[in-house]
C-alpha positions in Angstrom: -14.8 -17.1 -2.0 -16.2 -14.6 -4.5 -14.1 -12.6 -6.8 -15.1 -9.2 -5.2 -13.8 -10.4 -1.7 -10.7 -12.0 -3.2 -9.9 -8.6 -5.0 -10.6 -6.5 -1.8 -8.5 -8.9 0.5 -5.6 -8.7 -1.9 -5.9 -4.9 -2.2 -5.6 -4.6 1.7 -2.9 -7.4 2.2 0.4 -5.8 3.4 2.6 -7.4 0.7 0.4 -7.2 -2.3 -1.8 -4.2 -1.8 -2.7 -2.6 -5.1 0.0 -4.6 -7.0 -2.1 -7.7 -6.4 -5.7 -6.5 -6.3 -5.7 -4.5 -9.6 -4.1 -7.2 -11.8 -6.5 -9.8 -10.2 -9.6 -7.5 -10.8 -8.6 -7.0 -14.4 -7.9 -10.8 -14.8 -11.5 -11.2 -13.6 -12.7 -8.9 -16.6 -13.5 -5.8 -14.3 -13.4 -2.7 -16.2 -10.1 -0.7 -15.5 -11.8 2.4 -13.9 -13.7 0.0 -11.6 -10.7 -2.0 -10.8 -8.7 1.2 -9.9 -11.5 2.6 -7.8 -12.3 -0.5 -5.9 -8.8 -1.5 -5.0 -7.6 2.1 -4.4 -10.4 2.8 -2.0 -10.0 -0.5 -0.3 -6.4 0.3 0.3 -7.2 3.8 1.5 -9.8 2.5 3.9 -7.2 0.5 5.7 -4.9 3.6 6.3 -6.8 4.9 9.4 -7.3 1.3 10.8 -3.5 0.7 10.6 -2.8 4.0 12.4 -5.4 2.9 15.0 -3.7 -0.5 15.3 -0.2 1.0 15.8 -1.6 3.6 18.4 -3.5 1.0 20.5 -3.5 -2.8 19.8 0.2 -2.9 18.9 1.3 -2.5 22.5 -0.6 -5.6 23.5 1.0 -7.7 20.6 4.4 -6.5 21.5 4.2 -8.7 24.5 4.4 -11.7 22.1 8.2 -12.2 21.3 7.9 -13.6 17.8 5.5 -10.6 17.0 7.8 -8.1 18.7 10.8 -9.4 16.6 8.8 -9.2 13.4 7.4 -5.9 14.1 10.7 -4.3 15.0 12.5 -5.5 12.0 9.4 -4.4 9.7 9.4 -1.1 11.5 13.1 -0.5 11.0 13.0 -1.2 7.5 10.1 1.1 6.9 11.7 3.9 9.1 14.9 3.7 7.0 13.0 3.9 3.7 10.7 6.7 4.8 13.5 8.7 6.5 15.6 8.4 3.3 12.8 9.7 1.2 11.8 12.5 3.7 15.3 13.6 4.1 15.6 13.9 0.3 12.2 15.4 -0.7 10.7 16.7 2.5 7.3 15.5 3.5 6.5 14.8 -0.2 9.0 12.0 0.1 6.4 10.0 2.0 3.9 10.4 -0.9 6.7 9.3 -3.3 7.5 6.2 -1.1 4.0 5.1 -1.1 3.5 5.8 -5.0 6.3 3.3 -5.9 4.5 0.4 -7.2 6.9 -2.2 -6.0 6.6 -4.8 -3.3 7.4 -3.8 0.2 6.6 -0.2 -0.7 3.1 1.2 -0.5 0.6 2.4 2.1 1.8 0.1 4.9 5.4 1.1 4.5 4.3 4.8 4.5 2.2 4.3 7.5 5.0 2.6 9.4 7.4 5.1 8.3 5.6 8.1 9.2 4.5 6.6 12.6 8.2 5.8 13.4 9.3 9.2 12.3 6.6 10.9 14.5 5.3 12.8 11.4 2.2 15.0 11.7 -0.7 12.5 11.4 -2.9 14.6 9.2 -0.3 15.6 6.8 0.9 11.9 6.8 -2.7 10.7 6.0 -3.1 13.1 3.1 0.3 12.2 1.6 -0.1 8.4 2.1 -3.6 8.7 0.4 -2.3 10.7 -2.5 0.6 8.2 -3.0 -1.9 5.4 -2.9 -3.9 7.1 -5.6 -0.8 7.6 -7.8 0.3 4.0 -7.3 -3.4 2.9 -8.2 -3.0 4.8 -11.5 0.4 3.4 -12.4 -0.6 -0.2 -11.5 -3.8 0.1 -13.4 -2.2 1.4 -16.5 0.8 -1.1 -16.4 -1.5 -4.0 -15.7 -4.1 -3.0 -18.3 -1.7 -2.3 -21.1 0.6 -5.1 -20.1 -2.3 -7.7 -20.4 -3.2 -6.2 -23.9 0.5 -6.4 -25.0 0.7 -10.1 -23.5 -2.6 -11.0 -25.5 -1.1 -9.7 -28.7 2.1 -11.6 -28.2 0.2 -14.7 -27.5 -2.1 -14.5 -30.6 
């Protein structure tokens, strides 16, 4: 599998998202701005696809008991996180939730949370995209400078 495809797949995977794609792109010697743009745009591109899945195909998959258990567990966790942030900061809480560059936060959690809370779709989409861009900036800076610090310490 070529490097570009690996980077894109890692950037759209639910657990890793930008926290996996950007460091991998930098490890493959991709320029930081290119890594940020590629990974962030890939992550943003899956947002409408995820909403479409939740609105349509998800109902079919819910008939599979193991999927239903996993989905409801994941949905409840996302709903609680999103509700906590939205309760505290209003709709901007959704952006903050997505912008936190930690595992199990990010665009997918924002999508599930906003969907579960019945938030306005257009507003949610804008806030999730903005949070994804912020997370991309944070991850790019931490990864780029972290790799440089690590290189200095190992020399």
